[in-house]
KESEVO-46630 format. One record per atom (N, C-alpha, C): residue in one letter; x, y, z. Coordinates in steps of 0.05 Angstrom, whole numbers, padded with zeros to 5 digits, always signed. Atoms other than C-alpha are relative to their C-alpha. Layout:
<nodes>
AXYZ/...
</nodes>
This chain:
<nodes>
X+00019-00024+00002/X-00006+00001-00001/X+00018+00026-00005/X-00011-00023-00003/X+00022+00073-00006/X+00007+00008+00023/X-00012-00014-00028/X+00069+00100+00050/X-00002+00027-00001/X-00002-00027-00010/X+00065+00159+00088/X+00033+00014-00002/X-00032-00014-00006/X+00130+00207+00086/X-00004+00017+00014/X-00005-00014-00022/X+00156+00244+00136/X+00018+00026-00017/X-00014-00014+00008/X+00169+00307+00102/X+00020+00023+00008/X-00016-00020-00014/X+00223+00362+00116/X-00014+00023+00009/X+00016-00014-00015/X+00201+00410+00168/X-00007+00028-00018/X+00003-00019+00012/X+00206+00466+00115/X-00025-00003-00018/X+00020+00001+00014/X+00152+00439+00071/X-00026+00001+00008/X+00020-00009-00013/X+00090+00466+00095/X-00025-00016-00017/X+00019+00015+00014/X+00024+00446+00070/X-00009+00012-00030/X-00001-00014+00025/X+00025+00495+00007/X+00022-00015-00018/X-00018+00008+00015/X+00089+00473-00013/X+00002-00032-00004/X+00007+00022+00006/X+00065+00406-00006/X-00015-00004-00021/X+00019-00003+00023/X+00015+00416-00058/X+00016+00004-00021/X-00020-00005+00016/X+00068+00445-00096/X+00020-00024-00013/X-00025+00019+00007/X+00113+00385-00100/X-00020-00026-00009/X+00012+00021-00006/X+00056+00332-00096/X-00019-00003-00029/X+00016+00000+00021/X+00005+00355-00148/X+00009+00005-00026/X-00010-00006+00025/X+00051+00382-00203/X+00024-00016-00010/X-00020+00014+00010/X+00098+00326-00212/X-00007-00011-00030/X+00007+00005+00025/X+00059+00315-00276/X-00021+00019-00008/X+00026-00024+00007/X+00006+00359-00319/X+00011+00021+00003/X-00004-00033+00004/X+00046+00420-00313/X-00011+00016-00023/X+00015-00011+00017/X+00009+00474-00348/X+00018+00005-00023/X-00003-00013+00021/X+00026+00486-00420/X-00007+00025-00012/X+00013-00022+00007/X+00009+00553-00428/X+00018+00028+00006/X-00016-00023-00001/X+00039+00622-00429/X+00016+00003+00029/X-00007-00005-00024/X+00041+00634-00352/X-00009-00022+00017/X+00007+00020-00020/X+00040+00570-00319/X+00000-00005+00025/X+00000-00010-00028/X+00061+00591-00252/X-00019+00015+00013/X+00028-00012-00011/X+00001+00637-00248/X-00026-00021+00004/X+00026+00014-00003/X-00046+00580-00262/X+00004-00019+00021/X-00002+00009-00024/X-00016+00536-00210/X-00002+00021+00025/X+00006-00016-00021/X-00022+00594-00163/X-00027+00001+00007/X+00027+00003-00001/X-00097+00598-00174/X-00004-00025+00016/X+00015+00025-00010/X-00104+00523-00149/X+00014+00000+00028/X-00011+00005-00029/X-00061+00535-00086/X-00002+00024+00018/X-00002-00022-00014/X-00074+00605-00066/X+00021+00017+00002/X-00024-00017-00006/X-00010+00637-00077/X-00001+00023-00029/X-00006-00010+00026/X+00009+00687-00136/X+00018+00000-00011/X-00019+00010+00027/X+00048+00679-00194/X+00030+00002+00021/X-00037-00002-00006/X+00119+00709-00161/X-00005-00020+00024/X-00002+00022-00030/X+00100+00668-00094/X+00008-00028-00010/X+00002+00028+00011/X+00096+00604-00133/X+00027-00002-00009/X-00026+00005+00008/X+00162+00618-00173/X+00018+00005+00025/X-00020+00003-00023/X+00198+00637-00105/X-00002-00020+00016/X-00001+00022-00012/X+00174+00578-00074/X+00012-00025-00010/X-00017+00013+00017/X+00200+00535-00133/X+00029+00005+00012/X-00029-00006-00008/X+00264+00568-00123/X+00010-00008+00027/X-00012+00009-00030/X+00273+00557-00047/X+00002-00034-00003/X-00003+00024-00006/X+00256+00485-00057/X+00021-00016-00015/X-00023+00006+00018/X+00308+00476-00110/X+00023+00004+00015/X-00021-00011-00011/X+00356+00517-00070/X+00004-00017+00028/X+00008+00017-00022/X+00337+00466-00006/X+00006-00027-00009/X-00007+00031+00006/X+00355+00404-00050/X-00021-00016+00001/X+00026+00011-00001/X+00280+00383-00047/X-00007-00009-00025/X+00000+00000+00028/X+00273+00390-00121/X+00020+00000-00015/X-00021+00001+00025/X+00320+00372-00176/X-00010+00023-00023/X+00008-00019+00019/X+00280+00417-00226/X-00023-00004-00009/X+00035+00002+00014/X+00213+00431-00258/X+00008+00005-00029/X+00003+00006+00030/X+00212+00404-00328/X-00003-00022-00010/X+00011+00025+00009/X+00210+00346-00371/X+00017-00021+00008/X-00005+00022+00004/X+00225+00283-00365/X+00001-00022-00022/X+00001+00013+00022/X+00244+00246-00428/X-00001-00032+00002/X+00001+00030+00003/X+00227+00174-00448/X+00023-00011-00014/X-00034+00007+00005/X+00292+00128-00449/X+00000-00006-00030/X-00005+00005+00023/X+00320+00113-00512/X-00012+00006-00026/X+00017-00008+00022/X+00274+00158-00553/X+00017+00022-00011/X-00019-00022+00008/X+00325+00217-00560/X+00026-00009-00017/X-00032+00008+00006/X+00393+00182-00562/X-00003-00034+00012/X-00009+00029-00010/X+00421+00120-00525/X+00002+00004+00025/X+00001-00004-00030/X+00413+00107-00447/X+00001-00034+00008/X-00007+00022-00013/X+00436+00048-00409/X+00002+00001+00029/X-00010+00007-00030/X+00445+00024-00335/X+00028-00010-00003/X-00023+00017+00001/X+00514+00006-00320/X+00013-00003+00020/X-00008+00013-00029/X+00557-00022-00259/X+00028-00011-00007/X-00022+00017-00006/X+00623-00043-00242/X+00011-00005+00026/X-00011+00007-00026/X+00658-00071-00186/X+00030+00014+00005/X-00019-00008-00012/X+00709-00027-00158/X+00013-00004+00028/X-00013+00008-00020/X+00760-00046-00109/X-00006+00021+00023/X+00016-00017-00025/X+00730-00018-00038/X+00022+00026+00005/X-00019-00022-00004/X+00793+00027-00029/X+00007+00021-00023/X-00001-00018+00021/X+00788+00059-00095/X-00023+00011-00005/X+00023-00005+00011/X+00718+00067-00097/X-00011+00034-00011/X+00006-00027-00001/X+00711+00144-00084/X+00015+00010-00021/X-00013-00008+00022/X+00764+00154-00128/X-00018-00010-00033/X+00013+00014+00024/X+00730+00111-00183/X-00027+00011+00000/X+00024-00006+00004/X+00661+00140-00173/X+00003+00030-00006/X-00003-00029+00011/X+00689+00216-00179/X+00013-00001-00032/X-00008+00003+00025/X+00719+00196-00250/X-00022-00008-00016/X+00019-00001+00011/X+00649+00171-00268/X-00015+00019-00002/X+00014-00021+00000/X+00618+00225-00243/X-00001+00030-00018/X-00008-00021+00018/X+00655+00275-00282/X-00008-00002-00026/X+00007+00010+00027/X+00625+00245-00348/X-00030+00020+00000/X+00019-00012-00001/X+00571+00296-00364/X-00024-00018-00010/X+00019+00018+00013/X+00535+00235-00401/X-00010-00015+00026/X+00009+00023-00024/X+00528+00200-00329/X-00019+00016+00016/X+00011-00017-00016/X+00469+00230-00293/X-00013-00016+00032/X+00010+00013-00025/X+00452+00178-00234/X+00029-00011+00006/X-00022+00015-00013/X+00514+00152-00196/X-00001-00012+00033/X+00006+00011-00027/X+00501+00106-00133/X+00025-00022+00005/X-00010+00032-00012/X+00541+00057-00093/X-00022-00018+00011/X+00020+00021-00011/X+00501-00010-00079/X+00018-00018+00014/X-00007+00017-00012/X+00507-00060-00036/X+00007-00034-00014/X+00001+00018+00017/X+00533-00118-00085/X+00033-00006-00006/X-00026+00000+00016/X+00604-00142-00115/X+00001+00022-00022/X+00002-00027+00012/X+00586-00093-00169/X-00015+00022+00019/X+00002-00025-00028/X+00589-00031-00118/X-00005+00027-00012/X+00008-00020+00006/X+00577+00023-00168/X-00013+00002-00024/X+00019+00005+00016/X+00518+00033-00210/X-00007+00032-00012/X+00003-00026+00013/X+00503+00088-00258/X-00010+00004-00028/X+00012+00002+00028/X+00464+00112-00316/X+00014+00016-00020/X-00015-00022+00017/X+00491+00139-00380/X-00021+00007-00024/X+00020-00007+00017/X+00450+00177-00432/X+00021+00015-00021/X-00017-00013+00023/X+00485+00201-00495/X-00012+00002-00032/X+00018-00003+00026/X+00464+00227-00567/X+00002-00023-00025/X-00005+00026+00019/X+00487+00156-00597/X+00006-00021+00015/X-00010+00027-00011/X+00503+00089-00584/X+00028+00001-00001/X-00032+00007-00004/X+00575+00099-00608/X+00013+00023+00025/X-00013-00023-00026/X+00581+00162-00553/X-00003-00018+00021/X-00001+00017-00031/X+00554+00115-00498/X+00021-00019+00006/X-00021+00024+00000/X+00607+00060-00519/X+00020+00017+00001/X-00028-00012-00011/X+00660+00117-00513/X+00002+00014+00022/X-00003-00006-00034/X+00642+00139-00447/X+00006-00022+00017/X-00012+00028-00014/X+00648+00064-00424/X+00018-00002-00005/X-00033+00009+00005/X+00711+00056-00457/X+00018+00021+00014/X-00020-00017-00021/X+00744+00117-00423/X-00010-00003+00025/X+00004+00013-00032/X+00713+00096-00357/X+00019-00024+00006/X-00011+00027+00005/X+00744+00029-00369/X+00028+00004+00002/X-00030-00007+00009/X+00812+00058-00394/X+00009+00015+00026/X-00007-00023-00023/X+00815+00110-00334/X-00001-00018+00027/X+00003+00006-00029/X+00795+00064-00278/X+00011-00027+00003/X-00007+00039+00005/X+00820-00010-00298/X-00023-00018+00010/X+00016+00012-00005/X+00751-00028-00279/X-00024-00016-00024/X+00023+00004+00019/X+00706-00070-00331/X-00026+00006+00007/X+00027-00006-00005/X+00640-00044-00342/X-00025-00013-00010/X+00018+00018+00013/X+00573-00085-00350/X-00022+00018-00010/X+00023-00015+00009/X+00518-00048-00396/X-00023-00012-00004/X+00035+00009-00009/X+00446-00061-00387/X-00020+00011-00012/X+00017-00011+00003/X+00410-00036-00434/X-00033-00008+00008/X+00026+00007-00003/X+00329-00030-00429/X-00007-00013-00021/X+00013+00014+00016/X+00291-00079-00461/X-00026-00002-00002/X+00035-00003-00007/X+00218-00076-00438/X-00001+00017+00022/X+00009-00018-00027/X+00188-00022-00394/X-00025-00003+00011/X+00031+00003-00018/X+00131-00036-00347/X-00012+00025+00013/X+00004-00017-00008/X+00133+00021-00306/X+00022+00018+00010/X-00020-00011-00009/X+00176+00076-00306/X-00006+00032+00006/X-00002-00025-00006/X+00185+00148-00275/X-00025+00016-00007/X+00026-00012+00000/X+00111+00167-00259/X-00001+00019+00024/X-00006-00019-00023/X+00140+00209-00199/X-00007-00012+00024/X+00005+00013-00027/X+00134+00201-00124/X-00025+00009+00012/X+00019-00007-00013/X+00071+00201-00092/X+00005+00003+00035/X-00008-00008-00024/X+00083+00239-00022/X-00023-00005+00019/X+00020+00003-00027/X+00019+00217+00015/X-00023-00010-00016/X+00028+00014+00015/X-00043+00167+00000/X-00018+00016-00002/X+00031-00013+00008/X-00098+00218+00008/X+00004+00017-00020/X-00008-00014+00020/X-00061+00266-00030/X-00008-00010-00035/X+00001+00014+00028/X-00056+00221-00091/X-00026-00004-00006/X+00024+00015+00012/X-00122+00197-00092/X-00022+00037-00007/X+00011-00029-00001/X-00141+00284-00086/X+00016+00011-00029/X-00016-00016+00018/X-00087+00300-00143/X-00007-00015-00030/X-00004+00009+00031/X-00106+00282-00223/X+00023+00001-00014/X-00030-00012+00010/X-00040+00311-00237/X+00019-00022+00008/X-00021+00016-00012/X-00002+00254-00203/X-00008-00031-00003/X+00011+00032+00010/X-00045+00191-00208/X-00003-00006-00027/X+00009+00005+00030/X-00058+00159-00269/X+00010-00031-00002/X-00006+00029+00009/X-00057+00087-00307/X+00031-00010+00002/X-00032+00010+00000/X+00010+00039-00302/X+00006+00002-00034/X+00001+00000+00028/X+00033+00050-00379/X+00002-00037+00000/X-00003+00025+00009/X+00027-00012-00420/X+00033-00009-00002/X-00028+00006+00003/X+00095-00055-00426/X+00006+00012-00029/X-00004-00016+00022/X+00128-00024-00480/X+00032-00015-00014/X-00030+00007+00009/X+00189-00065-00515/X+00020+00022-00014/X-00013-00019+00010/X+00248-00019-00533/X+00020-00007-00017/X-00017+00008+00020/X+00280-00027-00596/X+00027+00015-00004/X-00029-00006-00001/X+00362-00019-00599/X-00004+00023-00024/X-00003-00024+00025/X+00377+00044-00643/X-00026+00015-00009/X+00026-00006+00004/X+00304+00063-00637/X-00001+00036+00001/X+00003-00025-00003/X+00320+00134-00626/X-00014+00019-00025/X+00013-00016+00015/X+00281+00192-00659/X+00022+00016-00015/X-00017-00024+00018/X+00309+00240-00717/X-00014+00022+00009/X+00008-00023-00002/X+00288+00306-00697/X+00012+00026-00018/X-00014-00022+00012/X+00298+00368-00742/X+00009+00019+00016/X-00017-00012-00010/X+00347+00416-00727/X-00015+00021+00028/X+00018-00017-00018/X+00299+00467-00691/X-00008-00012+00025/X+00015+00010-00020/X+00268+00418-00648/X+00026-00014+00020/X-00015+00009-00006/X+00337+00391-00632/X+00014+00019+00026/X-00017-00025-00019/X+00359+00462-00601/X-00023+00004+00025/X+00025-00001-00024/X+00291+00464-00559/X+00005-00020+00016/X-00004+00025-00015/X+00304+00397-00530/X+00024+00006+00015/X-00026-00009-00009/X+00378+00418-00514/X-00007+00015+00025/X+00002-00023-00025/X+00357+00474-00472/X-00028-00008+00018/X+00020+00014-00018/X+00296+00437-00444/X+00010-00023+00022/X-00004+00016-00016/X+00335+00388-00416/X+00005+00008+00034/X-00014-00003-00022/X+00363+00425-00357/X-00030+00013+00021/X+00027-00007-00014/X+00289+00448-00340/X-00008+00023-00006/X+00016-00029+00004/X+00238+00507-00345/X+00019+00018+00015/X-00003-00024-00020/X+00263+00574-00325/X-00021+00007+00017/X+00017-00014-00018/X+00234+00601-00262/X-00004+00031-00004/X+00007-00027+00002/X+00207+00658-00291/X-00027+00002-00011/X+00032-00003+00005/X+00134+00684-00308/X-00007-00018-00023/X+00002+00009+00033/X+00141+00663-00383/X+00025-00023-00006/X-00021+00023+00002/X+00186+00599-00377/X+00000-00006-00033/X+00003+00018+00031/X+00165+00574-00455/X+00012+00028-00014/X-00011-00019+00015/X+00183+00645-00481/X+00029-00005+00007/X-00023-00002-00001/X+00246+00639-00450/X+00017-00016-00009/X-00009+00022+00012/X+00262+00570-00471/X-00001+00009-00031/X+00004-00002+00024/X+00238+00595-00538/X+00022+00018-00017/X-00021-00023+00010/X+00288+00650-00541/X+00024-00013-00006/X-00032+00018-00008/X+00347+00602-00518/X+00008-00021-00032/X+00002+00023+00018/X+00325+00556-00576/X-00004+00015-00033/X+00002-00013+00028/X+00309+00609-00633/X-00030+00002-00011/X+00031-00001+00005/X+00231+00594-00631/X-00012+00020+00012/X+00012-00019-00011/X+00177+00637-00612/X-00013-00015+00032/X+00011+00020-00027/X+00135+00615-00544/X-00020-00010-00012/X+00013+00016+00012/X+00080+00593-00583/X+00007-00025-00017/X-00016+00025+00017/X+00123+00542-00624/X+00007-00019+00024/X-00009+00017-00024/X+00153+00521-00559/X-00017-00012+00014/X+00023+00018-00011/X+00088+00504-00527/X-00010-00020-00013/X+00014+00019+00017/X+00063+00468-00586/X+00021-00021+00000/X-00019+00022+00000/X+00123+00426-00593/X+00004-00014+00027/X+00000+00018-00023/X+00127+00411-00520/X-00031-00017+00007/X+00024+00013-00005/X+00052+00390-00521/X+00004-00023-00025/X-00004+00032+00012/X+00064+00338-00580/X+00014-00014+00007/X-00022+00021-00008/X+00127+00310-00552/X-00015-00016+00023/X+00009+00017-00018/X+00083+00294-00495/X-00025-00020-00011/X+00024+00018+00009/X+00021+00272-00535/X+00020-00030-00017/X-00015+00022+00015/X+00077+00226-00574/X+00016-00017+00020/X-00021+00015-00016/X+00110+00197-00513/X+00029+00006+00002/X-00032-00009-00003/X+00177+00231-00524/X+00012+00011+00025/X-00001-00004-00028/X+00167+00267-00460/X-00025-00015+00020/X+00011+00014-00015/X+00148+00220-00407/X-00022+00016+00020/X+00021-00017-00018/X+00119+00272-00360/X+00013+00031+00003/X-00008-00021-00006/X+00127+00350-00348/X-00009+00005+00023/X+00006-00004-00036/X+00130+00372-00278/X+00020+00004+00020/X-00031-00001-00024/X+00170+00378-00212/X+00007-00035+00000/X-00017+00022-00004/X+00223+00327-00211/X+00010+00002+00034/X-00009+00003-00033/X+00230+00312-00131/X+00026-00017+00000/X-00025+00015-00011/X+00294+00288-00096/X-00012-00024+00016/X+00011+00024-00020/X+00271+00221-00064/X+00015+00002+00031/X-00014+00003-00023/X+00327+00219-00010/X-00008+00025+00019/X+00005-00023-00014/X+00314+00290+00014/X-00029+00004+00004/X+00024-00004-00007/X+00240+00280+00017/X-00005-00018+00021/X-00002+00015-00024/X+00245+00228+00071/X+00009-00031-00004/X+00001+00037+00013/X+00252+00158+00023/X+00032-00005+00006/X-00035+00010+00003/X+00326+00145+00048/X+00000-00022-00002/X-00009+00028+00019/X+00326+00075+00029/X-00015-00011-00027/X+00007+00008+00025/X+00321+00049-00032/X+00017-00025-00013/X-00012+00031+00014/X+00331-00027-00070/X-00001+00000-00021/X+00005+00008+00027/X+00341-00047-00134/X-00003-00031+00003/X+00008+00030+00002/X+00307-00118-00133/X+00000-00010-00030/X-00008+00014+00022/X+00326-00164-00186/X-00007-00028+00003/X+00010+00032-00001/X+00302-00237-00212/X+00013-00009-00028/X-00007+00013+00023/X+00329-00281-00265/X-00027-00018-00003/X+00029+00012+00001/X+00262-00299-00294/X+00001-00012-00037/X+00006+00016+00031/X+00248-00348-00357/X-00007+00018-00015/X+00013-00026+00017/X+00242-00300-00416/X-00027-00005-00009/X+00029+00005+00006/X+00176-00330-00436/X-00014+00015+00024/X+00026-00001-00025/X+00145-00315-00362/X+00011+00031+00001/X-00004-00021-00004/X+00182-00250-00354/X-00011+00032-00008/X+00012-00019+00000/X+00137-00202-00392/X-00029+00001+00020/X+00025+00006-00012/X+00070-00229-00354/X+00006+00010+00036/X-00006-00008-00020/X+00109-00220-00290/X+00012+00023+00010/X-00013-00022-00005/X+00142-00155-00297/X-00030+00018-00004/X+00022-00017-00002/X+00070-00127-00316/X-00015-00002+00027/X+00008+00010-00025/X+00039-00160-00254/X+00022+00022+00024/X-00017-00017-00018/X+00098-00130-00215/X-00003+00034+00004/X+00005-00024+00005/X+00090-00062-00244/X-00026+00011+00012/X+00026-00007-00016/X+00022-00059-00209/X+00000+00008+00024/X+00005+00000-00027/X+00038-00062-00142/X+00013+00029+00008/X-00002-00039+00000/X+00034+00015-00111/X+00028+00000+00012/X-00027-00011-00010/X+00104-00003-00069/X+00026+00000-00019/X-00021-00001+00022/X+00140-00006-00138/X-00001+00028-00019/X-00003-00020+00013/X+00170+00053-00166/X+00012+00002-00023/X-00011+00001+00023/X+00207+00030-00219/X-00005-00028-00013/X+00001+00029+00015/X+00201-00032-00265/X+00003-00008-00031/X-00006+00005+00027/X+00232-00060-00329/X+00016-00024+00004/X-00020+00028+00007/X+00269-00118-00362/X+00025+00017-00008/X-00021-00011+00009/X+00340-00105-00376/X+00022-00023-00010/X-00011+00021+00011/X+00392-00146-00413/X+00019-00012+00021/X-00023+00008-00017/X+00430-00198-00378/X+00029+00003-00007/X-00027-00007+00005/X+00509-00198-00377/X+00004-00023+00012/X-00008+00027-00009/X+00527-00272-00367/X+00031-00003-00001/X+00020+00015-00025/X+00560-00300-00325/X-00001+00015+00023/X-00006-00008-00023/X+00574-00245-00279/X-00025+00013+00008/X+00023-00018-00008/X+00501-00215-00283/X-00022-00019-00008/X+00021+00019+00019/X+00441-00268-00297/X-00026+00015+00004/X+00027-00013-00004/X+00384-00219-00275/X-00013+00014-00022/X+00013-00017+00018/X+00333-00193-00325/X-00020+00017+00004/X+00027-00020-00013/X+00271-00164-00284/X+00006+00011+00017/X-00013-00022-00023/X+00286-00105-00244/X-00022+00014+00015/X+00023-00013-00010/X+00240-00067-00200/X+00019+00024+00019/X-00006-00016-00024/X+00256-00004-00147/X-00016+00005+00019/X+00022-00007-00021/X+00222+00003-00084/X+00018+00012+00022/X-00014-00026-00019/X+00236+00068-00040/X-00022+00000+00027/X+00013-00001-00032/X+00223+00077+00034/X+00015+00011+00021/X-00019-00017-00017/X+00243+00115+00094/X+00014-00014+00015/X-00023+00019-00012/X+00276+00053+00124/X+00005-00029-00017/X-00011+00025+00010/X+00309-00012+00107/X-00013-00017+00004/X+00023+00014-00014/X+00258-00050+00145/X-00018-00005-00022/X+00028-00007+00012/X+00200-00020+00111/X+00005-00008-00030/X-00010+00008+00031/X+00235-00035+00040/X-00004-00029-00002/X-00002+00031+00002/X+00245-00112+00053/X-00022-00007+00006/X+00023+00011-00008/X+00181-00120+00083/X-00019+00002-00026/X+00014-00006+00016/X+00145-00091+00026/X+00012-00019-00027/X-00015+00020+00021/X+00193-00131-00025/X-00011-00032+00003/X+00004+00024+00002/X+00186-00195+00009/X-00030-00004+00000/X+00021+00009+00012/X+00113-00193+00006/X-00008-00002-00024/X+00001-00004+00023/X+00109-00176-00064/X+00012-00030-00012/X-00008+00021+00005/X+00153-00229-00076/X-00014-00030+00006/X+00012+00026-00007/X+00114-00283-00038/X-00028-00003-00018/X+00032-00002+00010/X+00040-00259-00072/X+00013-00011-00029/X-00002+00010+00032/X+00075-00267-00143/X+00018-00026-00007/X-00024+00025+00002/X+00125-00326-00132/X+00024+00005-00015/X-00025-00005+00010/X+00178-00294-00152/X+00031-00012+00011/X-00025+00015-00013/X+00229-00321-00106/X+00006-00025-00009/X-00017+00023+00018/X+00232-00382-00141/X+00017+00003-00017/X-00018-00006+00016/X+00273-00349-00186/X+00025+00007+00016/X-00021-00011-00012/X+00347-00333-00174/X-00007+00028+00004/X+00001-00030+00000/X+00347-00265-00141/X+00013+00017+00017/X-00016-00012-00017/X+00381-00213-00102/X-00010+00034+00002/X+00010-00030-00002/X+00370-00142-00070/X+00025+00017+00002/X-00024-00021+00004/X+00417-00082-00081/X-00010+00021+00020/X+00007-00033-00009/X+00404-00026-00031/X+00025+00019-00002/X-00018-00030+00003/X+00438+00043-00048/X+00010+00004+00027/X-00020-00012-00020/X+00495+00062+00002/X+00004+00032+00002/X+00001-00033+00004/X+00513+00129-00020/X-00008+00006-00030/X-00004-00008+00032/X+00497+00176-00083/X+00011+00023+00003/X-00014-00021+00008/X+00547+00210-00115/X-00005+00018-00019/X+00015-00016+00021/X+00507+00241-00173/X-00027-00009+00002/X+00033-00003+00007/X+00435+00255-00188/X-00009+00026-00012/X+00006-00022+00016/X+00419+00300-00242/X-00018-00009-00023/X+00021+00004+00025/X+00371+00301-00302/X+00015-00010-00025/X-00011+00013+00021/X+00389+00264-00362/X+00001+00017-00027/X-00012-00019+00019/X+00427+00302-00414/X+00011-00018-00030/X-00003+00017+00026/X+00419+00265-00486/X+00018+00014-00024/X-00011-00014+00018/X+00439+00324-00524/X+00019+00023+00008/X-00017-00024-00014/X+00499+00368-00498/X-00003+00027-00015/X-00001-00027+00002/X+00500+00441-00496/X+00014+00008-00027/X-00024-00003+00029/X+00562+00438-00554/X-00015-00003-00019/X+00006+00011+00020/X+00516+00405-00595/X-00015+00019-00021/X+00015-00020+00013/X+00483+00470-00612/X+00010+00011-00028/X-00021-00011+00020/X+00541+00490-00654/X-00001-00020-00027/X-00002+00016+00026/X+00528+00429-00705/X-00020-00015-00003/X+00019+00015+00003/X+00468+00401-00699/X-00015+00007-00026/
</nodes>
């Protein structure tokens, strides 16, 4: 069942609404913060100031778009086994890459896990090869093969979720992800994506500011973003929260080695569990990594996460297959994905 979250003391009832109700369904109109203010009883300037404060406090990563995996370029989860005495140095080398947006230590022989996003498969492989060369650690690369439930935001309270149409919604249908399936965007659209990746400017007319950076008008910027939402290129548009700062201090990557003919059905069932925040199938890398079904479970304490995981596994019969649980220990980097680097503006 949904878990109650103990929010930081600075998050009052109004700030809670700004966080919880606008993780998706963010207004695509010239003055979106004024529209949000109408719903929460603040004026436009107060809403903008509140989001700036929440970003400054680390509660919010950004307000903006979350792009669908592998639709713009290439992306993959990757891991390596760093010698414990060199872990921090290896993690620092990984985090220096602009193509790395998440970098975590986890409890496993493969103790460093990171997400690589790049403009192309070739660039992704170049990033991985550079990490291997500089660290002396072999990297396993685990591309997404089928998604069951990805990045729909964090429910910050079960009562509020039932009241908020912006956050609640059906679990998406499973989608197979084809290798090399990134879409080809016209030059002007790529420029808008490039500036949108960093988030919406916290100003009264954010789409006008985005458009000015990309060389398009406000109306066209809004029209393109709405189209990308309809087409699924943008998974959601809204507030991107930081789970650790919001009290979800424990998170576990739960994995199973499921027979290929069963993984789709079990993955879809697993994705429907309220405790599961992410769920997908990834490529096995044998012999060291035999697992193909992944899910993430977040909670305020380790025991809570384990209890939720064990209950789900028992009801779905998952633990009849080989399995493991990898808790996060440290977060070295967490930013938004950057498929198209800023410098690409010069040659797209």
